[in-house]
Structures are given as structure tokens and as C-alpha cells.
FISEKOL-172791 format. One record per residue (C-alpha): residue number from 1; x, y, z. Coordinates in nm, 4 decimals, padded with zeros to 6 digits. Layout:
N
+------+----------+----------+----------+
! resi !        u !        v !        w !
+------+----------+----------+----------+
!  NUM !        X !        Y !        Z !
...
+------+----------+----------+----------+
***
This chain:
303
+------+----------+----------+----------+
! resi !        u !        v !        w !
+------+----------+----------+----------+
!    1 !  20.5133 !  11.9910 !  15.7981 !
!    2 !  20.5763 !  12.1366 !  15.4271 !
!    3 !  20.6608 !  11.8148 !  15.3017 !
!    4 !  20.4248 !  11.5985 !  15.5459 !
!    5 !  20.1699 !  11.8069 !  15.3405 !
!    6 !  20.2037 !  11.6714 !  15.0438 !
!    7 !  20.1805 !  11.2918 !  15.0980 !
!    8 !  20.0100 !  11.0714 !  14.8032 !
!    9 !  19.7826 !  10.8913 !  14.9662 !
!   10 !  19.5103 !  11.0974 !  15.1420 !
!   11 !  19.1658 !  10.9618 !  15.3672 !
!   12 !  18.8303 !  11.0874 !  15.3135 !
!   13 !  18.5266 !  11.0553 !  15.4897 !
!   14 !  18.2090 !  11.2529 !  15.5457 !
!   15 !  18.0356 !  11.3699 !  15.8531 !
!   16 !  17.7345 !  11.5908 !  15.9598 !
!   17 !  17.7872 !  11.9583 !  16.0966 !
!   18 !  17.4447 !  12.0103 !  16.2505 !
!   19 !  17.2994 !  12.3547 !  16.2814 !
!   20 !  17.2133 !  12.5357 !  16.5716 !
!   21 !  16.8092 !  12.4299 !  16.5164 !
!   22 !  16.5602 !  12.2676 !  16.7405 !
!   23 !  16.4618 !  11.8924 !  16.6562 !
!   24 !  16.2170 !  12.0471 !  16.3560 !
!   25 !  15.8105 !  11.9178 !  16.3841 !
!   26 !  15.5287 !  12.1067 !  16.1977 !
!   27 !  15.3191 !  12.2013 !  16.5201 !
!   28 !  15.6621 !  12.4102 !  16.6281 !
!   29 !  15.6917 !  12.5827 !  16.2570 !
!   30 !  15.3075 !  12.6762 !  16.2276 !
!   31 !  15.3341 !  12.8139 !  16.5949 !
!   32 !  15.6358 !  13.0018 !  16.5136 !
!   33 !  15.5072 !  13.1700 !  16.1924 !
!   34 !  15.2020 !  13.2943 !  16.3727 !
!   35 !  15.4357 !  13.4766 !  16.6466 !
!   36 !  15.5637 !  13.6299 !  16.3605 !
!   37 !  15.2835 !  13.7416 !  16.1814 !
!   38 !  15.1895 !  13.8745 !  16.4956 !
!   39 !  15.4942 !  14.0466 !  16.5377 !
!   40 !  15.5131 !  14.1987 !  16.2229 !
!   41 !  15.1774 !  14.3449 !  16.2799 !
!   42 !  15.2528 !  14.5104 !  16.5599 !
!   43 !  15.5607 !  14.6215 !  16.4812 !
!   44 !  15.3775 !  14.8348 !  16.1878 !
!   45 !  15.1260 !  14.9243 !  16.3891 !
!   46 !  14.8211 !  14.6927 !  16.1770 !
!   47 !  14.4796 !  14.6456 !  16.3653 !
!   48 !  14.3990 !  14.2841 !  16.3634 !
!   49 !  14.0721 !  14.1462 !  16.3942 !
!   50 !  14.1987 !  13.8472 !  16.6103 !
!   51 !  14.5863 !  13.7355 !  16.7220 !
!   52 !  14.4703 !  13.4214 !  16.8445 !
!   53 !  14.7252 !  13.4137 !  17.0905 !
!   54 !  14.4991 !  13.2315 !  17.4075 !
!   55 !  14.3422 !  12.9409 !  17.1073 !
!   56 !  14.7397 !  12.8855 !  17.0376 !
!   57 !  14.7997 !  12.7950 !  17.3647 !
!   58 !  14.5194 !  12.5404 !  17.4251 !
!   59 !  14.6294 !  12.3993 !  17.0889 !
!   60 !  15.0153 !  12.3924 !  17.1941 !
!   61 !  14.8933 !  12.1712 !  17.5039 !
!   62 !  14.6329 !  11.9596 !  17.2770 !
!   63 !  14.9618 !  11.8726 !  17.0326 !
!   64 !  15.1741 !  11.7209 !  17.3726 !
!   65 !  14.9851 !  11.4136 !  17.3188 !
!   66 !  15.0782 !  11.3366 !  16.9393 !
!   67 !  15.1936 !  10.9847 !  16.9982 !
!   68 !  14.9420 !  10.8502 !  17.2406 !
!   69 !  14.7084 !  10.6328 !  17.0332 !
!   70 !  14.3739 !  10.7816 !  17.1897 !
!   71 !  14.5074 !  11.1559 !  17.1820 !
!   72 !  14.5797 !  11.1509 !  16.8326 !
!   73 !  14.3508 !  11.2357 !  16.6485 !
!   74 !  14.2418 !  11.5228 !  16.8680 !
!   75 !  14.6373 !  11.6253 !  16.8069 !
!   76 !  14.6144 !  11.6365 !  16.3837 !
!   77 !  14.2772 !  11.8665 !  16.4880 !
!   78 !  14.5384 !  12.0946 !  16.6655 !
!   79 !  14.7964 !  12.1179 !  16.3951 !
!   80 !  14.5005 !  12.1905 !  16.1227 !
!   81 !  14.4059 !  12.4363 !  16.3369 !
!   82 !  14.6863 !  12.5665 !  16.3509 !
!   83 !  14.7645 !  12.5573 !  16.0186 !
!   84 !  14.4344 !  12.7757 !  15.9273 !
!   85 !  14.5301 !  13.0219 !  16.1939 !
!   86 !  14.8377 !  13.0943 !  16.0124 !
!   87 !  14.6821 !  13.1317 !  15.6937 !
!   88 !  14.4471 !  13.3607 !  15.8317 !
!   89 !  14.6896 !  13.6153 !  15.9572 !
!   90 !  14.8836 !  13.5842 !  15.6496 !
!   91 !  14.5792 !  13.6563 !  15.4293 !
!   92 !  14.4870 !  13.9561 !  15.6609 !
!   93 !  14.8663 !  14.0947 !  15.6245 !
!   94 !  14.8433 !  14.0781 !  15.2724 !
!   95 !  14.5403 !  14.2704 !  15.2231 !
!   96 !  14.6601 !  14.5463 !  15.4764 !
!   97 !  15.0689 !  14.5574 !  15.4250 !
!   98 !  15.0199 !  14.7337 !  15.0644 !
!   99 !  14.8747 !  14.9886 !  15.2336 !
!  100 !  15.2000 !  15.0581 !  15.4291 !
!  101 !  15.3984 !  14.9717 !  15.1158 !
!  102 !  15.5582 !  14.6904 !  15.2937 !
!  103 !  15.4119 !  14.4224 !  15.1028 !
!  104 !  15.6980 !  14.3733 !  14.8651 !
!  105 !  15.9488 !  14.3673 !  15.1882 !
!  106 !  15.7887 !  14.0699 !  15.2863 !
!  107 !  15.6745 !  13.8920 !  14.9731 !
!  108 !  15.9527 !  13.6197 !  15.0042 !
!  109 !  15.9022 !  13.5341 !  15.3894 !
!  110 !  15.5303 !  13.4820 !  15.3144 !
!  111 !  15.5874 !  13.2564 !  15.0371 !
!  112 !  15.8550 !  13.0339 !  15.2342 !
!  113 !  15.5587 !  13.0606 !  15.5387 !
!  114 !  15.3089 !  12.9151 !  15.2756 !
!  115 !  15.5434 !  12.6432 !  15.1432 !
!  116 !  15.6302 !  12.5180 !  15.5098 !
!  117 !  15.2101 !  12.5027 !  15.5767 !
!  118 !  15.1491 !  12.3265 !  15.2787 !
!  119 !  15.4348 !  12.0605 !  15.2924 !
!  120 !  15.3604 !  11.6907 !  15.4087 !
!  121 !  15.5152 !  11.3657 !  15.6168 !
!  122 !  15.6602 !  11.2437 !  15.3019 !
!  123 !  15.7486 !  11.5049 !  15.0906 !
!  124 !  16.1286 !  11.5779 !  14.9909 !
!  125 !  16.3434 !  11.9246 !  15.0211 !
!  126 !  16.1552 !  12.0123 !  15.3009 !
!  127 !  16.2015 !  12.3105 !  15.5129 !
!  128 !  16.3332 !  12.2182 !  15.8868 !
!  129 !  16.3885 !  12.5917 !  15.9653 !
!  130 !  16.2485 !  12.9157 !  15.9247 !
!  131 !  16.6091 !  13.1252 !  15.9836 !
!  132 !  16.7836 !  12.8496 !  15.8103 !
!  133 !  16.5575 !  12.6989 !  15.5236 !
!  134 !  16.8841 !  12.5063 !  15.3389 !
!  135 !  16.9115 !  12.3172 !  15.6283 !
!  136 !  16.8514 !  11.9317 !  15.5402 !
!  137 !  16.8027 !  11.6392 !  15.7033 !
!  138 !  17.0834 !  11.3485 !  15.6970 !
!  139 !  17.0461 !  11.0001 !  15.8332 !
!  140 !  17.3383 !  10.8065 !  15.8708 !
!  141 !  17.2303 !  10.5044 !  16.0635 !
!  142 !  17.3161 !  10.5868 !  16.4160 !
!  143 !  17.1334 !  10.4199 !  16.7114 !
!  144 !  17.1377 !  10.7497 !  16.9459 !
!  145 !  17.0634 !  10.9518 !  16.6654 !
!  146 !  16.8805 !  10.8311 !  16.3810 !
!  147 !  16.8480 !  11.1760 !  16.1651 !
!  148 !  17.0446 !  11.4684 !  16.1987 !
!  149 !  16.9788 !  11.8212 !  16.0698 !
!  150 !  17.2551 !  12.0401 !  15.9152 !
!  151 !  17.4689 !  12.0249 !  15.6249 !
!  152 !  17.7219 !  11.7205 !  15.5107 !
!  153 !  18.0725 !  11.7802 !  15.5698 !
!  154 !  18.3870 !  11.6119 !  15.3891 !
!  155 !  18.6811 !  11.6049 !  15.5078 !
!  156 !  19.0487 !  11.4704 !  15.3619 !
!  157 !  19.3739 !  11.4100 !  15.5873 !
!  158 !  19.7495 !  11.2712 !  15.5011 !
!  159 !  19.7793 !  10.9472 !  15.5576 !
!  160 !  20.0786 !  10.9619 !  15.7943 !
!  161 !  20.0998 !  11.2846 !  15.8921 !
!  162 !  19.6968 !  11.3479 !  16.0053 !
!  163 !  19.6763 !  11.6478 !  15.8834 !
!  164 !  19.3602 !  11.8033 !  15.7487 !
!  165 !  19.4394 !  11.8648 !  15.3554 !
!  166 !  19.1079 !  11.9848 !  15.2265 !
!  167 !  18.7172 !  12.0462 !  15.3563 !
!  168 !  18.3940 !  12.1126 !  15.1779 !
!  169 !  18.0267 !  12.1852 !  15.2909 !
!  170 !  17.8263 !  12.0422 !  15.0641 !
!  171 !  17.5158 !  12.2216 !  15.0042 !
!  172 !  17.2870 !  11.9653 !  14.9189 !
!  173 !  17.2549 !  11.6262 !  15.0847 !
!  174 !  17.4571 !  11.4094 !  14.8223 !
!  175 !  17.6055 !  11.0476 !  14.8351 !
!  176 !  17.9135 !  11.0090 !  14.9287 !
!  177 !  18.0396 !  10.8437 !  14.6319 !
!  178 !  17.8953 !  11.1960 !  14.4703 !
!  179 !  18.1155 !  11.4398 !  14.7130 !
!  180 !  18.4641 !  11.3039 !  14.5904 !
!  181 !  18.5399 !  11.5392 !  14.3147 !
!  182 !  18.4790 !  11.8690 !  14.5219 !
!  183 !  18.7189 !  11.7236 !  14.8211 !
!  184 !  18.9816 !  11.6134 !  14.5845 !
!  185 !  18.9242 !  11.9229 !  14.3919 !
!  186 !  18.9433 !  12.1046 !  14.6870 !
!  187 !  19.2733 !  11.8886 !  14.8312 !
!  188 !  19.4472 !  12.0093 !  14.5132 !
!  189 !  19.4061 !  12.3917 !  14.5244 !
!  190 !  19.4645 !  12.4014 !  14.9143 !
!  191 !  19.8482 !  12.2097 !  14.8820 !
!  192 !  19.9270 !  12.2173 !  14.5012 !
!  193 !  19.9008 !  11.8732 !  14.4160 !
!  194 !  19.6960 !  11.6215 !  14.3501 !
!  195 !  19.6452 !  11.3483 !  14.5625 !
!  196 !  19.7375 !  10.9723 !  14.3606 !
!  197 !  19.5274 !  10.7646 !  14.5998 !
!  198 !  19.2158 !  10.8354 !  14.8551 !
!  199 !  19.1156 !  10.5408 !  15.0627 !
!  200 !  18.7675 !  10.5847 !  15.1564 !
!  201 !  18.5192 !  10.3628 !  15.3246 !
!  202 !  18.2671 !  10.1468 !  15.1779 !
!  203 !  17.9743 !  10.4022 !  15.1530 !
!  204 !  18.1844 !  10.5506 !  14.8801 !
!  205 !  18.0947 !  10.2830 !  14.6586 !
!  206 !  18.0390 !  10.3127 !  14.3133 !
!  207 !  18.3749 !  10.5348 !  14.2368 !
!  208 !  18.7163 !  10.4285 !  14.1258 !
!  209 !  18.8836 !  10.6811 !  13.9961 !
!  210 !  18.7898 !  11.0241 !  14.0499 !
!  211 !  19.0043 !  11.3152 !  13.8261 !
!  212 !  19.3135 !  11.1035 !  13.7782 !
!  213 !  19.3247 !  10.9852 !  14.2020 !
!  214 !  19.2934 !  10.6244 !  14.2629 !
!  215 !  18.9835 !  10.5234 !  14.5156 !
!  216 !  19.0777 !  10.2685 !  14.7315 !
!  217 !  18.7954 !  10.0459 !  14.9019 !
!  218 !  18.7882 !  09.7944 !  15.1545 !
!  219 !  18.6647 !  09.4446 !  15.0247 !
!  220 !  18.7507 !  09.1230 !  14.8745 !
!  221 !  19.1405 !  09.0918 !  14.7444 !
!  222 !  19.1407 !  09.0370 !  14.3153 !
!  223 !  19.2579 !  08.7194 !  14.2174 !
!  224 !  19.5420 !  08.8371 !  14.0330 !
!  225 !  19.6562 !  09.0300 !  14.3328 !
!  226 !  20.0136 !  08.9276 !  14.4657 !
!  227 !  20.0681 !  08.8953 !  14.8184 !
!  228 !  20.2516 !  09.2476 !  14.8575 !
!  229 !  19.9653 !  09.4297 !  14.6921 !
!  230 !  19.6630 !  09.2447 !  14.9058 !
!  231 !  19.8782 !  09.3290 !  15.2599 !
!  232 !  19.9100 !  09.6574 !  15.1126 !
!  233 !  19.5691 !  09.7212 !  15.0086 !
!  234 !  19.4533 !  09.5463 !  15.4096 !
!  235 !  19.7232 !  09.8073 !  15.5850 !
!  236 !  19.5690 !  10.0988 !  15.3982 !
!  237 !  19.2263 !  10.0316 !  15.4821 !
!  238 !  19.2983 !  09.9738 !  15.7986 !
!  239 !  19.5130 !  10.2857 !  15.8821 !
!  240 !  19.1735 !  10.4939 !  15.7178 !
!  241 !  19.0373 !  10.4540 !  16.0554 !
!  242 !  19.2638 !  10.7206 !  16.1874 !
!  243 !  19.0090 !  11.0004 !  15.9996 !
!  244 !  18.7071 !  10.8984 !  16.2569 !
!  245 !  18.8788 !  11.0303 !  16.5711 !
!  246 !  19.0621 !  11.3667 !  16.4048 !
!  247 !  18.6508 !  11.4383 !  16.3112 !
!  248 !  18.5821 !  11.3534 !  16.6490 !
!  249 !  18.8013 !  11.5866 !  16.8365 !
!  250 !  18.6796 !  11.8610 !  16.5463 !
!  251 !  18.3362 !  11.8248 !  16.6856 !
!  252 !  18.4501 !  11.7951 !  17.0643 !
!  253 !  18.7353 !  12.0213 !  17.0862 !
!  254 !  18.7074 !  12.3149 !  16.7955 !
!  255 !  18.3128 !  12.3397 !  16.7383 !
!  256 !  18.2381 !  12.1316 !  16.5054 !
!  257 !  17.9814 !  11.9115 !  16.6741 !
!  258 !  17.7001 !  12.2583 !  16.6416 !
!  259 !  17.7317 !  12.5258 !  16.3554 !
!  260 !  17.6218 !  12.8867 !  16.5290 !
!  261 !  17.7220 !  13.0504 !  16.1536 !
!  262 !  17.4184 !  13.1147 !  15.9738 !
!  263 !  17.3605 !  13.0225 !  15.6375 !
!  264 !  17.5573 !  12.8217 !  15.3821 !
!  265 !  17.8540 !  13.0488 !  15.4111 !
!  266 !  17.8784 !  12.9927 !  15.7975 !
!  267 !  17.9099 !  12.6255 !  15.7318 !
!  268 !  18.2355 !  12.6718 !  15.5045 !
!  269 !  18.3620 !  12.8988 !  15.7637 !
!  270 !  18.2908 !  12.6963 !  16.0533 !
!  271 !  18.4626 !  12.3823 !  15.8893 !
!  272 !  18.7679 !  12.5875 !  15.7514 !
!  273 !  18.8053 !  12.7456 !  16.1577 !
!  274 !  18.7869 !  12.3878 !  16.2909 !
!  275 !  18.9982 !  12.2475 !  16.0520 !
!  276 !  19.2433 !  12.5339 !  16.0661 !
!  277 !  19.2747 !  12.4942 !  16.4150 !
!  278 !  19.3534 !  12.1257 !  16.4343 !
!  279 !  19.6219 !  12.1834 !  16.1766 !
!  280 !  19.7578 !  12.4404 !  16.4050 !
!  281 !  19.7719 !  12.2498 !  16.7117 !
!  282 !  19.9425 !  11.9571 !  16.4919 !
!  283 !  20.2265 !  12.2384 !  16.3895 !
!  284 !  20.2366 !  12.3534 !  16.7363 !
!  285 !  20.3276 !  11.9917 !  16.8837 !
!  286 !  20.5433 !  11.9227 !  16.6316 !
!  287 !  20.7913 !  12.2033 !  16.7199 !
!  288 !  20.7495 !  12.1320 !  17.0811 !
!  289 !  20.8668 !  11.7863 !  17.0182 !
!  290 !  21.1799 !  11.9312 !  16.8025 !
!  291 !  21.3032 !  12.1433 !  17.0806 !
!  292 !  21.2233 !  11.9441 !  17.3683 !
!  293 !  21.2641 !  11.5540 !  17.2490 !
!  294 !  21.3529 !  11.4313 !  17.5895 !
!  295 !  21.0151 !  11.4770 !  17.6873 !
!  296 !  20.8526 !  11.2802 !  17.3914 !
!  297 !  21.1224 !  10.9938 !  17.5896 !
!  298 !  20.9715 !  11.0337 !  17.9423 !
!  299 !  20.6704 !  11.0117 !  17.8042 !
!  300 !  20.6653 !  10.7015 !  17.6047 !
!  301 !  20.8535 !  10.5743 !  17.9170 !
!  302 !  20.5781 !  10.6666 !  18.1771 !
!  303 !  20.2814 !  10.4966 !  17.8979 !
+------+----------+----------+----------+
***
């Protein structure tokens, strides 16, 4: 198994590791900010002029019909009122917290809340979660799920053995072609040998070579290529699809579908644990077939 991990050709693909957050809307974030501010005041015994709990409950009901044409104006007014309430509570706490010597402790949170309340629909680098502010939105063009909220993950596997030899969680939403230097560097450091070729899909257009590694992309054959070179490239690109079920197994069997670990470091840890579990299973299967080869023969006869 050690030699199979040192193959010259690797397959590279990206996927999304979703965070454990709800579908983000401006109203949800505003209500969460209001609840947090009221909780801060209550925990430190700060007397508030008003908590707005009853009004927030009615405003939440008004926002339910945001998509309805005739009720959209009412929903917009409710959202605006929620933001106003959050601003009122925040200003009140800023006046009264210095008396308890707690202003510096909550200053970072208040700056985050202000940024959330000011952001617009078409802004870039938006905040989608209060407890996971580093989460970004990834649009992969899927019919069943148009947008995913989490972090982009690059995965590299060997062409023949299907062993995962490199994984990287990206803290920024990069184009697929810009993720290649990181993942290929991780492949080199994890096994002590750089890959000669990396077979990718068309999403990696724009790169032909990265740090000495040739990038193989599907496309029209060159006129100067021989028949052997054309067939070899075609087989390589067809074989690249083997990484897709690996990613599916990582998500369905090894808990990569939803990441419950906090922060960017949690993304790295969850991805590494899923890849380690996959490789461990591959090694156990190889050991099992080595000691019980007749079982493999029986399975092939049944199929």
C-alpha cells in the first residue's frame, strides 16, 4: 500500500464542506442579534428601557410572507424595524456596559453585529452566521442545491489505488485553478514525492503546469499528438471520474456532509479525519483480501 500511494498521476477535485448553520436570511440574523443583546443585559444585571420581545414576535410573523407580492412591502418594513431595534439595544448597552467594565469584552461582538446589520443583498464578503463568521457562499450550479454555505475543500487521490494523498480546506472562496498550488504542495509534503501529472476537470481551466506538475484537462486532441497519446489522455480523463464516488463516500460515510467543528481549524480537522478514515478502510480491505483471496474469488463469481 505504501508504493501505491507514490503513484506519479493523481486526480484532483473540489467539493464543499458545509457548516452546521441554518439557511441565512437578514431577518434571522437580526433576531439573533436582538436575542444576544438582551441576554448580555440580563446576565450582567443591566436594566433596559425596553426589550422589544413582544414586538419582535409579531415582526417575525410579518416576515414569513416576504416572497408574496402583496405582502412584500410589509415584510420589508418589518425587517427594517428589526434592524432599528437591534441598533437601539446596542447603543443602550454601549452606554451602560462601561460602568461594569465590560465594554472591551464585547466590543468585537458589537463590531460584528454592526457589520451584519449594514450589509446589503449584493454586497461581497457577507456574514452568514454569527457563530461561524468565516463561512462563505459557494455556488456550484447544482439543481437540487443552488448555494452551499461552508468552505471549499480540495481532494487529491491516486489514479490507480484510489488512496487519498492530499486534502486542503480553503479559507477563501477561490477559483478551482487557484487551489492547485496548495493541494499539490500538500500531496508532496504528505508522501514526500511530488506528482508528475494531475488530472482535473474543466473547472480548472487556465493552468497547464503548477510547480513542475503537468495539469491534464479534458479537451480536443492536438494535431501533433499521436494516436497513442490521444488514447492515453482520453483514458486518463475518463478515469478521473473515479474521484467523484470517493467524495460521495466521504460525505455519506465519513461525516464530511456537515461539519460540526468550530472555526477554520475545525474545517481542516474534519477533512483530515474523513480522509484518514477512507485510507484506513482501504488498507484494511487490502489486508483482508491478502489473507483471504478465495473470498474475493467467490464475490466475483456471485456478481
